[in-house]
VOMI-411066 format. One record per residue (C-alpha): chain; residue in one letter; y, x, z. Coordinates in nm, 2 decimals. Each point is the difference from the previous one (the first is absolute). Layout:
residues N
REC  chaine  residu       y       x       z
REC       A       a       Y       X       Z
...
end
This chain:
residues 285
REC  chaine  residu       y       x       z
REC       A       m   11.50   -5.13   11.26
REC       A       n    0.05    0.10   -0.36
REC       A       y    0.13    0.35   -0.01
REC       A       r    0.14    0.01   -0.35
REC       A       h    0.09    0.37   -0.02
REC       A       a    0.29   -0.03   -0.25
REC       A       f    0.20   -0.14    0.29
REC       A       h   -0.10    0.28    0.24
REC       A       a   -0.02    0.32   -0.21
REC       A       g    0.15    0.29    0.18
REC       A       n    0.02   -0.18    0.33
REC       A       f   -0.08    0.16    0.34
REC       A       a   -0.37   -0.08   -0.04
REC       A       d   -0.01    0.18   -0.33
REC       A       v    0.17    0.30    0.15
REC       A       v   -0.27    0.04    0.27
REC       A       k   -0.29   -0.09   -0.23
REC       A       h    0.10    0.25   -0.26
REC       A       l    0.09    0.27    0.25
REC       A       a   -0.36   -0.03    0.12
REC       A       l   -0.14    0.02   -0.35
REC       A       v    0.20    0.31   -0.08
REC       A       s   -0.10    0.17    0.32
REC       A       i   -0.37   -0.07   -0.07
REC       A       l    0.02    0.12   -0.36
REC       A       l    0.17    0.32    0.11
REC       A       h   -0.29    0.06    0.23
REC       A       l   -0.26   -0.06   -0.28
REC       A       r    0.19    0.24   -0.22
REC       A       r   -0.06    0.29    0.25
REC       A       k   -0.36    0.04   -0.14
REC       A       d   -0.05    0.09   -0.36
REC       A       t   -0.28   -0.26   -0.04
REC       A       a    0.09   -0.32   -0.18
REC       A       f    0.07   -0.33    0.16
REC       A       a    0.04   -0.36   -0.11
REC       A       v    0.26   -0.26    0.09
REC       A       i   -0.10   -0.37   -0.02
REC       A       d    0.27   -0.26    0.03
REC       A       t   -0.15   -0.35    0.02
REC       A       h    0.32   -0.20   -0.03
REC       A       a    0.22    0.22   -0.20
REC       A       g    0.27   -0.23   -0.13
REC       A       p    0.22    0.08   -0.30
REC       A       g    0.06    0.36    0.10
REC       A       l    0.38    0.00   -0.02
REC       A       y    0.26   -0.24    0.15
REC       A       d    0.35   -0.07   -0.10
REC       A       l    0.21   -0.01    0.32
REC       A       r    0.28   -0.17   -0.19
REC       A       s   -0.22   -0.30   -0.10
REC       A       d    0.08   -0.35    0.12
REC       A       a   -0.30    0.01    0.23
REC       A       a    0.09    0.33    0.16
REC       A       l    0.37   -0.09    0.04
REC       A       r   -0.09   -0.34    0.15
REC       A       t   -0.15    0.16    0.31
REC       A       g    0.19    0.33    0.00
REC       A       e   -0.30    0.17    0.17
REC       A       a    0.02    0.32   -0.20
REC       A       a    0.36    0.04    0.12
REC       A       r   -0.13   -0.02    0.35
REC       A       g   -0.30    0.22   -0.08
REC       A       i   -0.02    0.29   -0.24
REC       A       e    0.37    0.00   -0.08
REC       A       r    0.08    0.08    0.37
REC       A       i   -0.20    0.32    0.00
REC       A       l    0.06    0.15   -0.35
REC       A       g    0.29    0.19    0.14
REC       A       l   -0.24    0.21    0.20
REC       A       l   -0.06    0.20   -0.32
REC       A       d    0.34    0.16    0.07
REC       A       m   -0.18    0.22    0.25
REC       A       p   -0.35    0.04   -0.15
REC       A       d   -0.09    0.32    0.18
REC       A       a    0.03   -0.18    0.34
REC       A       l   -0.24   -0.28   -0.10
REC       A       p   -0.37   -0.03    0.08
REC       A       p   -0.19    0.08   -0.32
REC       A       a   -0.14   -0.35   -0.06
REC       A       l    0.34   -0.16    0.04
REC       A       k    0.16    0.25   -0.23
REC       A       h   -0.27   -0.04   -0.27
REC       A       y    0.02   -0.38    0.03
REC       A       l    0.38   -0.01   -0.05
REC       A       e   -0.02    0.24   -0.30
REC       A       i   -0.26   -0.23   -0.16
REC       A       v    0.21   -0.31    0.05
REC       A       t    0.31    0.18   -0.13
REC       A       s   -0.19    0.11   -0.31
REC       A       a   -0.07   -0.36   -0.09
REC       A       g    0.37   -0.05   -0.09
REC       A       e    0.29   -0.17    0.16
REC       A       g   -0.06   -0.36    0.09
REC       A       r   -0.37    0.04   -0.04
REC       A       y   -0.28    0.02    0.26
REC       A       p   -0.35    0.13   -0.08
REC       A       g   -0.30   -0.20    0.13
REC       A       s   -0.30    0.17    0.15
REC       A       p   -0.16    0.12   -0.34
REC       A       l    0.33    0.17   -0.10
REC       A       i    0.03    0.15    0.35
REC       A       a   -0.34    0.15   -0.04
REC       A       a    0.01    0.11   -0.37
REC       A       p    0.25    0.29    0.04
REC       A       l   -0.22    0.15    0.28
REC       A       l   -0.32    0.01   -0.20
REC       A       r   -0.12    0.32   -0.15
REC       A       p   -0.19    0.03   -0.33
REC       A       q   -0.34   -0.03    0.18
REC       A       d    0.10   -0.32    0.19
REC       A       r   -0.02   -0.36   -0.10
REC       A       l    0.18   -0.33    0.06
REC       A       i   -0.16   -0.34   -0.05
REC       A       a    0.27   -0.27    0.04
REC       A       i   -0.12   -0.37    0.00
REC       A       e    0.22   -0.30   -0.05
REC       A       k   -0.14   -0.35   -0.07
REC       A       h    0.31   -0.17   -0.13
REC       A       p    0.01    0.06   -0.38
REC       A       q    0.38    0.04   -0.03
REC       A       d    0.02    0.24    0.29
REC       A       a   -0.31    0.19   -0.13
REC       A       q    0.17    0.05   -0.33
REC       A       a    0.31    0.13    0.16
REC       A       l   -0.21    0.23    0.22
REC       A       k   -0.17    0.14   -0.31
REC       A       t    0.33    0.07   -0.16
REC       A       a    0.14    0.16    0.31
REC       A       l   -0.30    0.24    0.04
REC       A       a    0.01    0.09   -0.37
REC       A       t    0.34    0.18    0.06
REC       A       f   -0.20    0.27    0.18
REC       A       h   -0.21    0.09   -0.31
REC       A       n   -0.30    0.05    0.23
REC       A       r   -0.34   -0.14   -0.10
REC       A       a   -0.11    0.03    0.36
REC       A       l    0.23   -0.29    0.09
REC       A       r   -0.19   -0.32   -0.08
REC       A       s    0.11   -0.36    0.05
REC       A       e   -0.23   -0.31    0.00
REC       A       c    0.07   -0.37   -0.02
REC       A       a   -0.24   -0.13    0.26
REC       A       d   -0.05   -0.13    0.35
REC       A       g    0.03    0.31    0.22
REC       A       y   -0.24   -0.13    0.27
REC       A       a   -0.26   -0.08   -0.27
REC       A       r    0.03    0.34   -0.17
REC       A       l    0.02    0.22    0.31
REC       A       n   -0.37    0.04    0.08
REC       A       a   -0.08    0.09   -0.36
REC       A       l    0.24    0.29    0.02
REC       A       l   -0.15    0.14    0.32
REC       A       p   -0.09    0.27    0.07
REC       A       p    0.22    0.18   -0.25
REC       A       p   -0.16    0.29   -0.18
REC       A       e    0.24    0.23    0.18
REC       A       r   -0.13   -0.10    0.34
REC       A       r    0.35    0.04    0.13
REC       A       g    0.29   -0.24   -0.01
REC       A       v    0.21   -0.28    0.14
REC       A       v   -0.03   -0.38   -0.05
REC       A       l    0.31   -0.21    0.04
REC       A       i   -0.06   -0.37    0.08
REC       A       d    0.34   -0.17   -0.02
REC       A       p   -0.04   -0.36   -0.09
REC       A       p    0.29   -0.25   -0.05
REC       A       f   -0.13   -0.24    0.27
REC       A       e   -0.02   -0.29   -0.23
REC       A       t   -0.29   -0.16    0.18
REC       A       a   -0.05   -0.11    0.36
REC       A       d   -0.32    0.21    0.04
REC       A       e    0.16    0.33   -0.12
REC       A       f   -0.06    0.18    0.33
REC       A       e   -0.37   -0.09   -0.01
REC       A       r   -0.03    0.10   -0.36
REC       A       q    0.16    0.34    0.07
REC       A       a   -0.23    0.07    0.30
REC       A       r   -0.30   -0.11   -0.20
REC       A       a    0.09    0.21   -0.30
REC       A       l    0.04    0.30    0.23
REC       A       g   -0.34   -0.05    0.16
REC       A       e   -0.17   -0.01   -0.34
REC       A       a    0.20    0.30   -0.13
REC       A       l   -0.10    0.21    0.30
REC       A       k   -0.36   -0.05   -0.07
REC       A       r    0.05    0.17   -0.33
REC       A       f    0.28    0.25    0.09
REC       A       a   -0.03    0.07    0.37
REC       A       t    0.21    0.32   -0.02
REC       A       g    0.28   -0.16   -0.20
REC       A       i    0.35   -0.05    0.12
REC       A       f    0.11   -0.36    0.00
REC       A       i    0.35   -0.14    0.04
REC       A       l    0.03   -0.37    0.09
REC       A       w    0.34   -0.16   -0.01
REC       A       f    0.08   -0.32    0.19
REC       A       p    0.30   -0.21    0.09
REC       A       i    0.05   -0.07    0.37
REC       A       k    0.10   -0.36    0.07
REC       A       s   -0.14    0.01    0.36
REC       A       s   -0.14    0.26    0.22
REC       A       g   -0.31   -0.21    0.06
REC       A       e   -0.08   -0.02   -0.37
REC       A       a    0.05    0.37   -0.04
REC       A       h   -0.22    0.08    0.30
REC       A       a   -0.27   -0.23   -0.14
REC       A       f    0.01    0.18   -0.33
REC       A       s   -0.03    0.34    0.16
REC       A       g   -0.31   -0.14    0.18
REC       A       e   -0.15   -0.11   -0.33
REC       A       v    0.06    0.34   -0.15
REC       A       m   -0.17    0.17    0.29
REC       A       a   -0.29   -0.24   -0.02
REC       A       a   -0.06    0.12   -0.36
REC       A       g   -0.15    0.32    0.14
REC       A       v    0.31    0.22    0.01
REC       A       k   -0.03    0.32    0.20
REC       A       r    0.35    0.15   -0.05
REC       A       a    0.31   -0.21   -0.05
REC       A       l    0.37    0.02    0.05
REC       A       r    0.25   -0.29    0.02
REC       A       i    0.36    0.03   -0.10
REC       A       d    0.25   -0.28    0.08
REC       A       i    0.36   -0.03   -0.11
REC       A       d    0.23   -0.27    0.13
REC       A       v    0.36   -0.01   -0.11
REC       A       g    0.10   -0.30    0.21
REC       A       t    0.13   -0.34   -0.11
REC       A       a    0.27   -0.11   -0.23
REC       A       d    0.19    0.33   -0.07
REC       A       g    0.18   -0.14   -0.30
REC       A       a   -0.30   -0.18   -0.16
REC       A       k    0.11   -0.24   -0.27
REC       A       d   -0.30   -0.23    0.00
REC       A       e   -0.20   -0.07    0.32
REC       A       k   -0.29   -0.15   -0.20
REC       A       v   -0.08    0.33   -0.16
REC       A       r    0.12    0.24    0.27
REC       A       l   -0.27    0.22    0.16
REC       A       s    0.10    0.21    0.31
REC       A       s   -0.33    0.16    0.10
REC       A       a   -0.29    0.15   -0.18
REC       A       g   -0.29    0.23    0.07
REC       A       l   -0.25    0.24   -0.15
REC       A       i   -0.35    0.08    0.11
REC       A       v   -0.11    0.34   -0.13
REC       A       v   -0.38    0.05    0.02
REC       A       n   -0.12    0.37    0.00
REC       A       p    0.35    0.14    0.01
REC       A       p    0.04    0.37   -0.08
REC       A       f    0.03    0.24    0.30
REC       A       g    0.37    0.02    0.11
REC       A       f    0.10   -0.32   -0.19
REC       A       d    0.10   -0.18    0.32
REC       A       d    0.25    0.27    0.10
REC       A       e    0.13    0.02   -0.35
REC       A       m    0.07   -0.37   -0.01
REC       A       r    0.17    0.01    0.34
REC       A       d    0.22    0.28   -0.12
REC       A       a    0.10   -0.18   -0.32
REC       A       l    0.06   -0.33    0.18
REC       A       r    0.21    0.17    0.27
REC       A       v    0.24    0.09   -0.28
REC       A       a   -0.02   -0.31   -0.22
REC       A       a   -0.06   -0.30    0.23
REC       A       p    0.34    0.01    0.18
REC       A       l    0.18   -0.02   -0.34
REC       A       l   -0.19   -0.31   -0.10
REC       A       s    0.14   -0.20    0.29
REC       A       a    0.17    0.05    0.33
REC       A       k   -0.29   -0.21    0.14
REC       A       s   -0.28    0.20   -0.17
REC       A       r   -0.31    0.07    0.20
REC       A       a   -0.28    0.21   -0.15
REC       A       d   -0.33    0.04    0.17
REC       A       v   -0.29    0.24   -0.10
REC       A       r   -0.31   -0.04    0.20
REC       A       w   -0.37    0.06   -0.02
REC       A       l   -0.24   -0.29   -0.01
REC       A       a   -0.31    0.22    0.01
REC       A       g   -0.09    0.37   -0.03
REC       A       e    0.32    0.15    0.14
REC       A       e    0.04    0.37   -0.08
REC       A       s   -0.01    0.25    0.29
end
């Protein structure tokens, strides 16, 4: 598949992925020591939900727009969900922040962001979007994220999170992700890694999980979200109804935090929503 994100920005998969990222960053902030965020496939940074691409699929309307109303009761929300919705709202009406702009507001003066995007036009848009924060610790690069990752590891801070969220433009994307993780773990074994993937079949997703574990992972959590079929989709060719995350070396308590957040958010995404958070290895006692 070719997951062109302009069609999907703010959809159910973004909601879960960015909830996870926010939760992890909130954990990292609990210690004063600095951390780094590396985003290997960063995109343009900010998406117009009123663009032709976004309106063609209507996925944001069935994603982020269904849960923004939760901010009417902020004190009742799990912390990660509350922070996530506040960050999205701060991007402005009709806009949705990509992963770099989800992370940027949560970074402190001692923290860093390296956001990589290989398509020149998107890379320039990303640079412009990050410049609005007036923070020299936010850096964008026009490069291949897979090729650059190992050179950036381990980060000088020795703490941080790596998001590997490719567009699935090639048939071997699952293999490339697993291979990139295996190489990265050799350099940054204690790092937190988030791997996003579309779920077209349970067999394919299971095989990918096996490849990740074969990379030498000791602790890993898998999060699946399935919003069911159809549900008002405008274009079956671009519609995605199920996606997953594998989080390697998740922070302590992250699993319960994601269960709490999804217990609130998932039912609003679809009457058919099913969210699953389970350990692949190293379950906490």
